[in-house]
N, C-alpha and C positions, 0 to 999 in steps of 0.2 A: 700720610696715607690717603689716597683719593676716595671719593664717594663710592665708587664701584666696589672697593675693597672693604668699606666700613659699613655698608648697609646691604640689606637683602629683603626680598619680598616682592610684592606687586609693584609694577611701574606706576608712577604718579601721573595721572592724566593732565595734560596742559589745561590751564584755566580752572582747575578744581579748587575748592576751598579746602585748604590743608589744616587739619586739626592735629595739633602737636601736643604730646604728653611726654613727661620725663619721669622715669622710674629707675630705681637701682636694680630691681628684679622684676621679672614678668609676673610673678605671683602677687605683686602689689596691685595689679590691675583687677584682681578677682576677689570675690568675697571669701574670706578665710574660713567662715563658719558654715559655708554651704557644703554639704556632704556629697553633692552630685559629682559624677565624673567630670573631668576637666572641660570637655566639649559642651557640656550642659550646664556648666557653673555660671552663676550670675556674676556680672561685673561688680566690683566694689562700688557701693553707693556714691562715694565721692568721685570716683572715676567716671561713673555713668553720668552724674550730674554735670561734671566738667564737659564731657563730650556733647551731651544734649544741649546744654546752654550755649556752647560755642556754635552748634549747628543752627539753633534758633535765631542767631544773629545774622546768619547768612541769607542771601537772596533765596526766594521761594523755589527757584528752579536750579539752584546751585548743585553741582556734583561734589561729593565729599571724598576725602581721602584721609587716612589716619597714619601719622608718622609717630612711632614710639621711639623716643630717645632712651636707649637702654645703657645704663652705666656699668656695663661689663662686656668682656669680649664675646664674640659669637659662640653659640653653642652648637647644637645639632643642625644639620643642613635644612631640615624641614620645620624648624621652630617658627619661622615666619608664617608658613602655611597653617600650622597648627593654631597659632594665635589668631590668624584671620578667620579660620573656620569657627573658633570659639566665639569670637566677637560677632560674626554673622549669625550664628545660632542664637546668641543672646538677643540681638535686635530683631531677628525674625520672630522669636517668641514674644517679645514685647509688642510687636506690631499685631500679631494674631490676637493677643489678649486685649489690646486696645480696640480692635475692630469688633471683638465679641462684646465689649462694653457698649459700643455704639448700637449694635443689634439689640442687646438687652434693654438699653435705654429707650429705643424706639418702640419695643414691645410694651414697656411701661407707659410710654406716651400714648400709645393707641388704647390701652386699657383705661388709662386716666381720662382720655378724651371721651370714651363711651360713658364712664361713670359721671364725668362732669356734665355731659349733655343730658343724661337722664335726670341728674339732680337739678339742672337748670330748667328743664321742662317741667319737673315737679314744682319748682319754685314759682314759675309763671302760673301754673295751675292753682297753687295755694294762694298766690297773690290775687287772682281773679275771684276765688271763693271768699277771701277776706273782704274784698271790695264789695261783693254782693251781700254778704251777711251783715256787714257793719257799715253800710252806706252812709256817708256823711260824717262818720266819726273821725276825729283827728287822730285818735289812737290807732284806728284801723289803717289810716294812711301811713302812719309811722311804722306800724308793724308790716304793712305791705312792702314798703321800701326796704325794710330790713331783710325780709325774705328774698327779695330780688337781688339785693347786694350779696347775700349768702350764695345765691345761685351763680352769680358771676364770679365770686371768689373761687368756687369749685372748678372753674375753668382755668384758673391761674396756673396750676401745675402742668397740664398738657400743653398750654401755650408756651410756658417757659421751656419745656423740653423741645418742642418743634421749632421755636424761634431762636433759642439761645444755647441750649446745653449740648446739642449733638455735634455741632461743627467744630468747636475747639478740640474735642476728643478725636474726631476724625482727622483733623490736621495733625494731631500728635501721632496718630497711627501712620499717616503718610510720611512723616518725618522719620519714624523708626524704620519704615521700609527703605527709605533712601540710605539710612545709615547701615542697613543690613547688607547692602551691595557695595559698600565703599571698599576700595583697595586698602590694604594694610601693609606697611613697610616698617622694618626695624632698622634704626640707625645705631650702630654699636659704638660704645666708647670704652672707658676703663683702661686706657693705655697704661701699661705697667702693672696691671692686676694679674692675678693668676689666670692663665688661659683656661684652666679647668673650673673657673668660678661658676660656669653654667651648671655644674653637677649639683650645686646646692640650691639651684633656683627651680623650685616647683613651678610649672608642671613638666619641665623638660626631662627631669629624672624619672618621673612617674610614667612618662610616655615611652621611655627607652630603657634598654638593658643596662645602660651606664657606660657604653663604649664611647670613646672620644670621637668628635666629628671628623669625617674624612676631609682631606685637603687641608 
């Protein structure tokens, strides 16, 4: 049987990075304990990790496509579209959550910077007072240096946020956005299996009245 008859869904763009997964049933792709409706349900953690790690190894500007090798005959005509919408909804939500984390982190960074600058200014002031009050004392010099070090340590957290913490999270969000628009296609298998096997595969049964696929 040729590819046209054994697969359905979005066309695969030429030159795309093809992410391939194999499952016996579509429901294996989704978190079984998530009570949300299918289109809002989280991916199974193992499936999510597999897709994301594969995508991370691709070039930064690569276009992704997902090919699901399904070990059963085709079910309802719209199940590839339903699967695509659920996967896109999941990664869109992941992207939104990730970019909210970036915004929250930057707010923490700005607050930390203000606190750090105030503390550093106070440390310099205290250092000058100690130098004046205990001029010539070796202990005063030691104490003065300790206060200054404490002031600079207070700047560590905002500098860490602005220099290092935000951009890996932003890169993760951009990756999720690229995954949220990838084409999705199902390659059917299971030759010799019951053609009605799709009836036992959630979510196709939940999304339909149970009628057999046309054609």
